[in-house]
C-alpha positions in Angstrom: 180.6 -36.4 -87.9 180.3 -33.0 -89.7 177.9 -32.9 -92.6 178.2 -29.7 -94.8 175.4 -27.7 -95.9 174.3 -27.2 -99.5 176.7 -27.3 -102.3 179.5 -27.0 -99.7 182.2 -29.6 -98.8 184.0 -30.7 -95.6 186.5 -27.6 -96.1 183.2 -25.2 -95.1 183.1 -27.1 -91.4 186.9 -27.0 -90.5 186.7 -24.5 -88.0 183.8 -26.2 -86.3 186.0 -29.6 -86.6 188.9 -27.6 -85.4 187.1 -26.3 -82.4 185.5 -29.5 -81.5 188.8 -31.6 -82.0 190.3 -29.1 -79.1 187.8 -30.0 -77.1 188.6 -33.5 -77.1 186.0 -34.8 -79.6 186.9 -37.3 -82.6 185.5 -34.6 -85.4 185.5 -35.8 -88.6 183.8 -34.5 -92.0 181.6 -36.7 -94.4 184.3 -37.5 -96.8 182.0 -37.3 -99.6 182.7 -34.3 -101.5 180.3 -31.2 -102.2 176.6 -31.8 -100.7 174.5 -32.1 -104.0 171.8 -33.7 -101.9 170.6 -37.2 -103.1 173.0 -36.8 -105.8 175.5 -37.2 -103.3 174.4 -39.1 -100.6 172.1 -41.5 -102.7 168.5 -41.7 -102.7 168.0 -43.6 -99.6 171.1 -42.0 -97.9 173.3 -45.2 -98.9 176.8 -43.6 -99.5 176.5 -41.5 -96.4 175.0 -44.8 -94.3 178.4 -46.5 -95.8 180.8 -44.0 -94.2 178.8 -44.0 -90.8 178.8 -47.6 -90.7 182.6 -47.4 -90.8 182.7 -45.4 -88.4 180.7 -46.9 -85.8 182.4 -50.4 -86.6 185.4 -48.6 -85.0 183.9 -46.3 -82.0 180.4 -47.1 -82.0 177.4 -44.9 -82.6 178.0 -41.3 -84.1 176.8 -38.3 -83.5 175.8 -36.4 -86.5 176.4 -32.4 -86.6 174.7 -31.2 -89.8 174.6 -27.7 -91.3 171.7 -26.7 -93.3 171.2 -29.4 -96.0 173.6 -31.6 -94.1 171.1 -31.7 -90.9 168.6 -32.3 -93.1 170.5 -35.7 -94.1 171.5 -36.3 -90.8 168.2 -36.9 -89.7 167.1 -38.9 -92.9 170.2 -41.3 -91.6 169.0 -40.8 -88.1 165.6 -42.3 -89.3 167.4 -44.9 -91.9 169.7 -46.6 -89.1 169.0 -45.0 -85.4 171.5 -48.2 -84.6 174.4 -46.3 -86.0 173.4 -42.7 -84.6 174.0 -41.7 -81.1 172.7 -38.2 -81.3 171.6 -35.6 -84.2 172.6 -32.0 -83.9 171.2 -29.6 -86.6 172.2 -26.2 -87.5 169.9 -23.9 -89.5 168.3 -26.8 -91.1 164.8 -26.4 -92.5 163.4 -30.1 -91.8 160.2 -29.2 -89.8 158.0 -27.4 -92.5 158.0 -26.8 -96.3 161.4 -26.6 -98.4 159.4 -23.7 -100.1 159.6 -21.2 -96.7 163.2 -20.7 -97.4 164.6 -18.2 -99.9 167.0 -21.0 -101.6 164.2 -23.3 -102.7 165.1 -22.7 -106.3 168.8 -23.0 -105.7 168.2 -26.6 -104.1 166.3 -27.9 -106.8 168.9 -26.6 -109.4 171.6 -28.2 -107.5 170.0 -31.4 -106.3 168.1 -32.1 -109.4 165.3 -32.4 -107.3 161.6 -31.0 -107.7 160.2 -30.0 -104.0 156.8 -31.2 -105.5 157.8 -34.5 -106.7 155.7 -37.2 -104.5 158.7 -39.1 -103.3 160.4 -35.7 -102.5 157.5 -34.7 -100.4 157.2 -38.3 -98.7 161.1 -38.3 -97.5 160.7 -34.9 -96.6 157.5 -35.6 -94.2 159.9 -39.0 -92.8 162.7 -36.5 -92.2 160.7 -33.9 -90.2 159.1 -37.0 -88.4 160.3 -37.1 -84.2 164.1 -39.0 -84.2 163.9 -42.2 -82.2 167.2 -40.7 -80.7 168.1 -37.4 -79.2 168.3 -34.4 -81.1 169.2 -30.8 -80.9 168.0 -28.2 -83.2 170.2 -25.0 -83.5 168.3 -22.0 -85.0 168.0 -18.4 -85.5 165.1 -16.3 -86.2 167.5 -14.0 -88.0 168.7 -16.5 -90.8 167.7 -14.7 -93.5 167.6 -17.9 -96.0 165.5 -20.0 -94.1 162.6 -19.3 -92.1 164.1 -20.3 -88.3 160.9 -21.4 -87.1 160.9 -24.5 -89.4 164.9 -25.4 -88.0 163.1 -27.2 -85.0 160.3 -28.9 -83.6 158.9 -29.4 -80.1 160.2 -33.1 -80.5 163.6 -32.2 -80.0 165.8 -29.7 -77.9 166.0 -26.5 -79.4 168.4 -24.1 -79.0 168.2 -20.1 -80.5 171.4 -18.1 -81.7 171.6 -14.9 -83.4 173.3 -15.7 -87.0 172.5 -15.3 -90.4 172.7 -18.1 -92.4 175.8 -17.8 -94.7 178.7 -18.8 -92.0 176.2 -19.7 -89.3 178.9 -22.9 -88.6 181.8 -20.2 -88.0 179.8 -18.4 -85.2 181.1 -18.4 -81.4 177.5 -18.6 -80.3 176.8 -21.8 -82.7 180.0 -23.6 -82.0 179.3 -23.2 -77.9 175.6 -24.4 -78.6 177.0 -27.5 -80.7 179.7 -28.1 -78.1 177.1 -28.3 -74.9 174.7 -30.5 -77.2 177.6 -32.6 -77.5 178.2 -32.6 -73.6 174.5 -33.3 -72.6 
């Protein structure tokens, strides 16, 4: 399952899904519309978990590939329901540090309706940043421009650096190849 970034829909990932399908993977979007954070997935990610439960019932544990905020949502689900998730691949997802180390934190607050200084948001962010109980790969770029690439990976999972800006990262050949390699591992 491919999860879109902030304010994006499944349409933003059609190139990645098409590429993965050509490689023989059963790539699907998340089917939840525009990614507005917890406004879309639910505070405990219950709407997203329900979608993943349905996919896992058909084919077993699901690999989650999340772009930016989609990767953060993927990590949230993997912590909440590791039984449903085979692996997590994040792409330019700033999960390993302060969200204020990005150039989009104000837009995040505006779009999601959440305040980064809210104790519940801080606690959830800390849980998301914790090492995952399953395999993970973080694809990141030091030249991202919108998010600090160094908070897009941690020491616990595998990290793959690509050269890319944040906007349109899911369309870059180097990133597509990195995702395919992570899926093959």
